[in-house]
N, C-alpha and C positions, 0 to 999 in steps of 0.2 A: 504494500500500500504506500502510496506517495505521501510525503510529509505535508503536501499541500491539501490533501483530502480532508483534513480536519479543520481547515481554516474557515472562519466565518466569511460570509459573502461581503464583497466590497459594497459600501453604501455611498451613494452620490446624493448630495443635497443641492437642490437648485430651485430657482423660481419656476412656478408652474407656467405653462404656455398653453395656447389654444388647443393644440393637438392632444393635451392631457385630458380633455373633457370626458371622453368615454371611460378612461381609467379612474378618474376622480368620482364619476357617478357610480361606478362599480364598487369602489371603496365605501362610499357613503351608504350604498345599499347593503353591502356585507356587514357594515358596522351598525346598521339600523339608526343612523344619525343623518341629519341634514348636512348637505355639503357646506362647509364653512364659507363665509362671505369675505370679500376683500382680497387683497394680495395674498397668494398662497405660496408656501414653500412645500416642495415635495421631496420625499426620500425614495430613491430607487435602490433596489437590491436585485441582483441577477436580471438586470434590464427590465424590471417590473416596478411600477409605482406601488409602494407598500404602505405609505402614510402621507398625510398632508396636514398642514397646520396654517391657520390664518395668522399673518404677521400682525394684523390689526387687533384681533380679538383673542387669539390664543385657542380658538375652537379647533378641534382636530377630528380627523377620521383616520382609521388604520385597519389593516387587514386583521380580523380577529383570529384567523387561522394560522398566523405566523407570529413569531416572537418579535414584537415591534415596540415594546416599552422603551428600550434603550434608544431606538431610532427616533421615537417621538420626543424623548428628552433632548436629543441632538437638534431636532427641529426647533424646539422651544428655546434652546440656548442660542441658536443662530438668529431666531426672530428677536430675542432680547438684544443681541448685539446690533442688529439692524436698526431697531428702534432707538437705541442709545446713540448710535452714530448719526441718526437723522435729527436728533434733538440739539 
C-alpha cells in the first residue's frame, strides 16, 4: 500500500461562482437547510463542493454524509479574515 493512500483529501477554499449553482443547491438539499445568502465561500474536496458558508452571515451548508466539520471551520476562519481585512 502506498504511503499516500492514507492521506486526507486536499481541500480548496475559494469564492463561489455561477457554475457552482447546481452543487450548492444539492448541498442545501442534502443538509435540509436553505442555501445561504450573500457572498459564499466554498470548500472543494476531491473536485467536489462539500461545504459552503456565507461571508456575510456565517450561515452554512455541508454534505452530511462526509466529515466536513473541520472544513466548515476553515471556511469560517477564512470568512472572518475577509471581513477583518475589509473593515
